[in-house]
C-alpha positions as a Markdown table, in Angstrom:
| # | Residue | x | y | z |
|---|---|---|---|---|
| 1 | Unk | -15.5 | 12.6 | -18.7 |
| 2 | Unk | -16.2 | 13.4 | -15.0 |
| 3 | Unk | -14.9 | 12.0 | -11.8 |
| 4 | Unk | -18.3 | 10.4 | -11.2 |
| 5 | Unk | -17.8 | 8.2 | -14.3 |
| 6 | Unk | -14.7 | 6.5 | -12.8 |
| 7 | Unk | -14.9 | 6.8 | -9.0 |
| 8 | Unk | -15.5 | 3.8 | -6.7 |
| 9 | Unk | -19.0 | 4.0 | -5.3 |
| 10 | Unk | -19.1 | 0.9 | -3.1 |
| 11 | Unk | -17.1 | 2.4 | -0.2 |
| 12 | Unk | -15.4 | 0.9 | 2.8 |
| 13 | Unk | -15.2 | 3.5 | 5.5 |
| 14 | Unk | -14.0 | 3.9 | 9.1 |
| 15 | Unk | -15.7 | 5.6 | 12.0 |
| 16 | Unk | -13.8 | 8.0 | 14.2 |
| 17 | Unk | -14.2 | 5.8 | 17.3 |
| 18 | Unk | -12.8 | 2.7 | 15.6 |
| 19 | Unk | -9.6 | 1.3 | 17.1 |
| 20 | Unk | -6.4 | 1.4 | 14.9 |
| 21 | Unk | -6.1 | -2.4 | 14.9 |
| 22 | Unk | -9.7 | -2.7 | 13.6 |
| 23 | Unk | -8.9 | -0.2 | 10.8 |
| 24 | Unk | -5.9 | -2.3 | 9.8 |
| 25 | Unk | -7.9 | -5.4 | 9.7 |
| 26 | Unk | -10.6 | -3.7 | 7.6 |
| 27 | Unk | -7.9 | -2.6 | 5.1 |
| 28 | Unk | -6.4 | -6.1 | 4.9 |
| 29 | Unk | -9.8 | -7.7 | 4.5 |
| 30 | Unk | -10.7 | -5.5 | 1.6 |
| 31 | Unk | -7.2 | -5.2 | 0.1 |
| 32 | Unk | -7.2 | -1.4 | 0.3 |
| 33 | Unk | -4.6 | 1.1 | 1.5 |
| 34 | Unk | -6.7 | 3.9 | 2.9 |
| 35 | Unk | -10.1 | 4.5 | 4.6 |
| 36 | Unk | -12.3 | 7.6 | 4.5 |
| 37 | Unk | -13.5 | 8.5 | 8.0 |
| 38 | Unk | -17.1 | 9.4 | 8.2 |
| 39 | Unk | -19.5 | 10.6 | 10.9 |
| 40 | Unk | -23.0 | 9.9 | 9.7 |
| 41 | Unk | -22.5 | 10.4 | 6.0 |
| 42 | Unk | -20.1 | 13.4 | 6.3 |
| 43 | Unk | -16.4 | 13.0 | 5.6 |
| 44 | Unk | -14.4 | 14.1 | 8.6 |
| 45 | Unk | -11.0 | 12.6 | 7.8 |
| 46 | Unk | -8.8 | 10.1 | 6.1 |
| 47 | Unk | -6.6 | 7.3 | 7.4 |
| 48 | Unk | -4.0 | 5.6 | 5.4 |
| 49 | Unk | -1.3 | 2.9 | 5.9 |
| 50 | Unk | 1.2 | 5.8 | 6.1 |
| 51 | Unk | -0.7 | 7.6 | 8.9 |
| 52 | Unk | -1.0 | 4.3 | 10.8 |
| 53 | Unk | 2.7 | 3.5 | 10.4 |
| 54 | Unk | 3.6 | 7.0 | 11.7 |
| 55 | Unk | 1.4 | 6.4 | 14.7 |
| 56 | Unk | 3.2 | 3.2 | 15.7 |
| 57 | Unk | 5.9 | 3.5 | 18.4 |
| 58 | Unk | 9.4 | 3.6 | 17.2 |
| 59 | Unk | 11.5 | 0.4 | 17.4 |
| 60 | Unk | 13.8 | 2.4 | 19.6 |
| 61 | Unk | 11.1 | 3.0 | 22.2 |
| 62 | Unk | 11.7 | 2.0 | 25.8 |
| 63 | Unk | 8.2 | 0.8 | 26.2 |
| 64 | Unk | 7.5 | -2.8 | 26.8 |
| 65 | Unk | 5.4 | -4.9 | 24.4 |
| 66 | Unk | 2.6 | -4.8 | 26.9 |
| 67 | Unk | 2.8 | -1.0 | 27.1 |
| 68 | Unk | 2.9 | -0.6 | 23.4 |
| 69 | Unk | -0.1 | -2.9 | 22.9 |
| 70 | Unk | -2.0 | -1.0 | 25.6 |
| 71 | Unk | -1.4 | 2.3 | 23.9 |
| 72 | Unk | -2.4 | 1.0 | 20.5 |
| 73 | Unk | -5.5 | -0.6 | 21.9 |
| 74 | Unk | -6.6 | 2.8 | 23.3 |
| 75 | Unk | -5.7 | 4.7 | 20.1 |
| 76 | Unk | -8.7 | 5.4 | 17.8 |
| 77 | Unk | -8.9 | 6.5 | 14.2 |
| 78 | Unk | -9.9 | 10.0 | 15.3 |
| 79 | Unk | -6.6 | 10.3 | 17.1 |
| 80 | Unk | -4.4 | 9.9 | 14.1 |
| 81 | Unk | -6.5 | 10.6 | 11.0 |
| 82 | Unk | -5.7 | 13.3 | 8.5 |
| 83 | Unk | -8.3 | 16.0 | 9.1 |
| 84 | Unk | -7.5 | 18.4 | 6.3 |
| 85 | Unk | -8.4 | 16.2 | 3.4 |
| 86 | Unk | -8.2 | 17.1 | -0.3 |
| 87 | Unk | -11.5 | 16.3 | -1.9 |
| 88 | Unk | -13.2 | 16.7 | -5.2 |
| 89 | Unk | -16.7 | 17.1 | -6.6 |
| 90 | Unk | -18.3 | 14.4 | -8.7 |
| 91 | Unk | -18.9 | 16.8 | -11.5 |
| 92 | Unk | -15.2 | 17.8 | -11.8 |
| 93 | Unk | -13.5 | 16.5 | -14.9 |
| 94 | Unk | -11.2 | 13.5 | -14.7 |
| 95 | Unk | -8.3 | 15.7 | -15.8 |
| 96 | Unk | -9.0 | 18.1 | -12.8 |
| 97 | Unk | -8.8 | 15.1 | -10.5 |
| 98 | Unk | -5.5 | 13.9 | -12.0 |
| 99 | Unk | -4.1 | 17.5 | -11.8 |
| 100 | Unk | -5.1 | 17.9 | -8.2 |
| 101 | Unk | -3.6 | 14.5 | -7.2 |
| 102 | Unk | -0.3 | 15.4 | -9.0 |
| 103 | Unk | -0.2 | 18.9 | -7.5 |
| 104 | Unk | -0.6 | 17.6 | -4.0 |
| 105 | Unk | 1.4 | 14.4 | -4.4 |
| 106 | Unk | -1.5 | 12.2 | -3.3 |
| 107 | Unk | -3.0 | 9.0 | -4.6 |
| 108 | Unk | -6.6 | 9.4 | -3.5 |
| 109 | Unk | -9.4 | 11.9 | -3.5 |
| 110 | Unk | -12.6 | 11.4 | -1.6 |
| 111 | Unk | -15.6 | 12.6 | -3.7 |
| 112 | Unk | -18.1 | 14.8 | -1.8 |
| 113 | Unk | -21.2 | 16.6 | -2.8 |
| 114 | Unk | -22.1 | 20.2 | -1.9 |
| 115 | Unk | -23.1 | 19.1 | 1.6 |
| 116 | Unk | -19.8 | 17.4 | 2.2 |
| 117 | Unk | -21.5 | 14.0 | 2.1 |
| 118 | Unk | -19.1 | 11.3 | 0.9 |
| 119 | Unk | -20.4 | 9.7 | -2.3 |
| 120 | Unk | -17.3 | 8.1 | -3.7 |
| 121 | Unk | -13.5 | 7.9 | -3.9 |
| 122 | Unk | -11.1 | 8.0 | -6.8 |
| 123 | Unk | -7.6 | 6.6 | -6.6 |
| 124 | Unk | -4.6 | 6.3 | -8.8 |
| 125 | Unk | -5.8 | 2.8 | -9.7 |
| 126 | Unk | -9.1 | 4.2 | -10.9 |
| 127 | Unk | -7.1 | 6.7 | -13.0 |
| 128 | Unk | -5.2 | 3.8 | -14.6 |
| 129 | Unk | -8.5 | 2.0 | -15.3 |
| 130 | Unk | -9.9 | 5.1 | -16.9 |
| 131 | Unk | -6.9 | 5.4 | -19.2 |
| 132 | Unk | -7.3 | 1.8 | -20.3 |
| 133 | Unk | -10.9 | 2.4 | -21.1 |
| 134 | Unk | -10.3 | 5.7 | -22.9 |
| 135 | Unk | -7.7 | 4.1 | -25.1 |
| 136 | Unk | -9.8 | 1.1 | -25.8 |
| 137 | Unk | -7.2 | -1.3 | -24.5 |
| 138 | Unk | -9.8 | -3.8 | -23.1 |
| 139 | Unk | -12.0 | -3.6 | -26.2 |
| 140 | Unk | -9.7 | -5.4 | -28.6 |
| 141 | Unk | -9.8 | -4.9 | -32.3 |
| 142 | Unk | -7.2 | -3.3 | -34.6 |
| 143 | Unk | -4.9 | -0.6 | -33.3 |
| 144 | Unk | -3.5 | 1.8 | -35.9 |
| 145 | Unk | -1.0 | 4.5 | -35.4 |
| 146 | Unk | -0.6 | 7.2 | -38.0 |
| 147 | Unk | 2.3 | 9.7 | -38.2 |
| 148 | Unk | 1.1 | 13.1 | -39.4 |
| 149 | Unk | 4.1 | 15.4 | -40.3 |
| 150 | Unk | 1.9 | 18.5 | -40.8 |
| 151 | Unk | -1.2 | 18.6 | -38.8 |
| 152 | Unk | -4.1 | 20.6 | -40.3 |
| 153 | Unk | -7.8 | 21.2 | -39.9 |
| 154 | Unk | -10.1 | 18.4 | -41.0 |
| 155 | Unk | -7.5 | 15.6 | -40.8 |
| 156 | Unk | -9.6 | 13.6 | -38.3 |
| 157 | Unk | -12.8 | 14.1 | -40.3 |
| 158 | Unk | -11.0 | 12.8 | -43.5 |
| 159 | Unk | -9.7 | 9.7 | -41.7 |
| 160 | Unk | -13.0 | 8.9 | -40.1 |
| 161 | Unk | -14.8 | 9.4 | -43.4 |
| 162 | Unk | -12.4 | 7.1 | -45.2 |
| 163 | Unk | -12.9 | 4.3 | -42.7 |
| 164 | Unk | -16.7 | 4.8 | -42.6 |
| 165 | Unk | -16.8 | 4.5 | -46.4 |
| 166 | Unk | -15.1 | 1.2 | -46.0 |
| 167 | Unk | -17.5 | 0.1 | -43.3 |
| 168 | Unk | -15.1 | 0.2 | -40.4 |
| 169 | Unk | -16.2 | 1.5 | -37.0 |
| 170 | Unk | -13.9 | 3.5 | -34.7 |
| 171 | Unk | -13.9 | 2.6 | -31.0 |
| 172 | Unk | -11.5 | 5.3 | -29.7 |
| 173 | Unk | -9.2 | 8.1 | -31.0 |
| 174 | Unk | -6.2 | 9.4 | -29.2 |
| 175 | Unk | -4.2 | 12.4 | -30.6 |
| 176 | Unk | -0.7 | 13.0 | -29.4 |
| 177 | Unk | 0.8 | 16.4 | -30.5 |
| 178 | Unk | 4.5 | 16.1 | -30.5 |
| 179 | Unk | 7.0 | 18.9 | -31.3 |
| 180 | Unk | 7.7 | 17.9 | -34.9 |
| 181 | Unk | 4.7 | 15.7 | -35.7 |
| 182 | Unk | 1.3 | 14.5 | -34.6 |
| 183 | Unk | 0.5 | 10.9 | -33.8 |
| 184 | Unk | -3.1 | 9.7 | -34.3 |
| 185 | Unk | -3.9 | 6.4 | -32.7 |
| 186 | Unk | -7.2 | 4.6 | -33.7 |
| 187 | Unk | -8.8 | 1.6 | -32.1 |
| 188 | Unk | -11.0 | 0.0 | -34.8 |
| 189 | Unk | -13.7 | -2.7 | -34.2 |
| 190 | Unk | -12.3 | -5.2 | -36.7 |
| 191 | Unk | -9.9 | -8.1 | -37.2 |
| 192 | Unk | -9.1 | -7.0 | -40.7 |
| 193 | Unk | -5.8 | -5.3 | -39.7 |
| 194 | Unk | -4.0 | -5.7 | -43.0 |
| 195 | Unk | -7.0 | -4.4 | -45.0 |
| 196 | Unk | -7.3 | -1.3 | -42.8 |
| 197 | Unk | -3.6 | -0.7 | -43.1 |
| 198 | Unk | -3.6 | -0.9 | -46.9 |
| 199 | Unk | -6.7 | 1.4 | -47.1 |
| 200 | Unk | -4.9 | 4.1 | -45.1 |
| 201 | Unk | -1.6 | 3.7 | -46.9 |
| 202 | Unk | -3.3 | 3.8 | -50.3 |
| 203 | Unk | -4.9 | 7.1 | -49.2 |
| 204 | Unk | -1.4 | 8.5 | -48.4 |
| 205 | Unk | -1.3 | 8.1 | -44.7 |
| 206 | Unk | 2.0 | 7.1 | -42.9 |
| 207 | Unk | 1.0 | 4.0 | -41.0 |
| 208 | Unk | 3.8 | 3.0 | -38.6 |
| 209 | Unk | 1.9 | 0.5 | -36.5 |
| 210 | Unk | -1.0 | -1.8 | -37.2 |
| 211 | Unk | -1.7 | -4.6 | -34.8 |
| 212 | Unk | -4.6 | -6.7 | -33.8 |
| 213 | Unk | -5.3 | -6.7 | -30.0 |
| 214 | Unk | -7.3 | -9.4 | -28.4 |
| 215 | Unk | -10.0 | -8.2 | -25.9 |
| 216 | Unk | -8.6 | -8.1 | -22.3 |
| 217 | Unk | -10.7 | -9.7 | -19.6 |
| 218 | Unk | -10.3 | -7.8 | -16.3 |
């Protein structure tokens, strides 16, 4: 899974000459919290709610309201934008994107190609959406969790073969390796939750959760 699979491609951007008030209005209108700044198609900066707030005069300022508004009306995006922006390539793995965001304590990565052309943006909300998709949360069906005390080669092959022999289709598989055991979570395209549970139990698997999940409409 690459960043390009989950990034937002329909971008709302700011130009460097845009006034701060106009950038704020653009964020409010589109219900977003940051704007990539572009010149032509090239990324040259990033403006966020935080950078705008930092640029606002302190409440303790001796300036009058007129003077404050005058200064803000003259201030452009280029004056306050972050110029050293963390970016990522569209071919990078989703995991690389998450790691980079965590390492730099940021919630957004503009996606640029080899020519520094902005082609997308990925945010923490996009990461959350990706997780829901990967785990099959929105797909519905039967979710089964198996406790595997002693993990071994071929365990997934055996489980998938057993379900295929009983005409059940697996939507997603998530494996969580814990210190003393392994948890395998399966999302199966079926409403026959009890039947699936019994098949796995009869085959000797420790089923500690079996629930039917209705499809979620986003």
